[in-house]
C-alpha positions as CSV (number, residue, x, y, z in Angstrom):
1,M,105.9,128.4,100.9
2,Q,103.8,125.8,102.7
3,V,101.0,126.3,100.3
4,L,103.4,125.7,97.4
5,R,104.8,122.6,99.0
6,L,101.3,121.2,99.4
7,D,100.4,121.8,95.8
8,G,101.6,118.4,94.5
9,R,99.0,118.1,91.8
10,H,101.0,120.2,89.3
11,A,97.8,120.7,87.3
12,T,98.9,124.2,86.5
13,E,101.9,126.3,87.2
14,V,101.6,128.3,90.4
15,H,102.1,131.7,88.8
16,R,99.0,131.0,86.7
17,Y,96.7,130.9,89.7
18,F,96.5,134.7,89.7
19,S,95.5,137.2,87.1
20,N,98.6,138.7,85.5
21,G,100.5,136.0,87.5
22,E,103.4,135.6,85.1
23,A,104.3,139.4,85.2
24,R,103.8,139.4,89.0
25,W,106.1,136.3,89.3
26,L,108.9,137.9,87.2
27,A,108.6,141.1,89.1
28,M,109.0,139.2,92.4
29,I,112.1,137.4,91.0
30,R,113.7,140.7,90.0
31,R,112.7,142.4,93.3
32,W,114.3,139.6,95.4
33,G,117.4,139.5,93.2
34,L,116.9,135.9,92.1
35,A,117.2,136.6,88.4
36,D,121.0,136.5,88.6
37,E,121.3,133.3,90.7
38,P,123.5,130.6,89.0
39,A,121.6,127.7,87.6
40,H,121.5,124.6,89.7
41,T,123.2,121.5,88.4
42,P,120.4,119.2,87.0
43,L,120.0,115.7,88.4
44,P,121.7,113.1,86.2
45,D,119.8,110.7,84.0
46,D,116.6,109.0,85.4
47,D,118.2,105.6,85.1
48,V,120.9,106.4,87.7
49,V,120.3,105.4,91.4
50,H,121.2,108.4,93.6
51,S,122.6,108.0,97.1
52,C,120.4,110.1,99.4
53,Q,119.7,110.8,103.1
54,Y,116.4,111.5,104.7
55,E,116.4,115.1,106.0
56,N,112.9,116.0,107.3
57,K,109.2,116.2,106.5
58,L,107.0,119.2,105.9
59,D,103.2,118.9,106.5
60,A,100.2,121.0,107.3
61,P,98.0,120.1,110.2
62,G,94.8,118.5,109.1
63,Y,96.1,117.3,105.7
64,R,97.4,113.9,104.9
65,D,99.7,115.0,102.1
66,V,103.3,115.2,103.1
67,T,106.5,116.6,101.6
68,L,109.6,114.5,102.3
69,V,113.0,116.3,102.0
70,V,116.0,114.3,101.1
71,K,119.7,115.2,100.5
72,V,120.8,113.8,97.2
73,A,124.3,113.3,96.0
74,V,124.3,114.7,92.4
75,G,128.0,114.8,91.9
76,V,131.3,114.0,93.5
77,D,131.2,117.1,95.7
78,E,127.6,118.3,95.4
79,I,124.7,117.4,97.6
80,R,121.3,119.0,97.0
81,S,118.1,119.0,99.0
82,I,115.1,117.6,97.0
83,S,111.5,117.9,98.1
84,L,109.1,115.0,97.3
85,A,105.4,115.8,97.6
86,L,103.4,112.7,98.3
87,S,99.7,112.2,98.4
88,A,98.0,110.3,101.1
89,A,97.7,107.2,98.8
90,D,101.4,107.4,97.8
91,S,102.4,107.8,101.5
92,E,100.5,104.6,102.3
93,R,102.2,102.7,99.5
94,L,105.6,104.0,100.5
95,A,105.2,103.1,104.1
96,A,104.0,99.6,103.2
97,D,106.9,99.1,100.8
98,L,109.5,100.2,103.3
99,V,108.1,97.9,106.0
100,S,107.9,95.0,103.5
101,V,111.6,95.4,102.5
102,H,112.8,95.5,106.1
103,R,110.6,92.6,107.1
104,L,111.9,90.5,104.3
105,A,115.5,91.4,105.1
106,W,115.1,90.1,108.6
107,T,113.2,86.9,107.7
108,R,116.3,84.8,107.4
109,G,118.2,86.2,110.3
110,K,120.3,89.3,110.4
111,P,120.4,91.3,107.1
112,L,123.7,91.5,105.3
113,D,124.1,95.2,106.0
114,A,123.2,95.1,109.7
115,D,125.7,96.0,112.4
116,E,127.0,93.1,114.4
117,N,125.0,93.9,117.6
118,E,122.0,95.5,115.8
119,P,118.7,94.1,117.1
120,R,115.7,93.4,115.0
121,P,113.6,96.7,114.9
122,A,110.6,96.6,117.2
123,W,108.4,98.1,114.5
124,L,108.7,95.0,112.4
């Protein structure tokens, strides 16, 4: 599973890495009883902003690529875990953007959504 998570390139589908991969993939699905699993609810339209919560990260020692796992509210009563595979370059951009947003929010005093006694984070 770690290898699959690290494969963020999506140049080809994983089952096509191996000879006769599609047949092997379908056999594995049947063997594990996954063929009868109910379909997951798809995420709503791309133009919708989803409320989410950071869950954890997955990485492989020695590699800079990382997979972030977030819990996403996809319906009134449904929360799903979504994995986001990020390259080293995208990780750098994400980190810089997050710090920039927080730094700007604190430039004019306490941000509007800060708790009353919340101090300015030391990492800013």
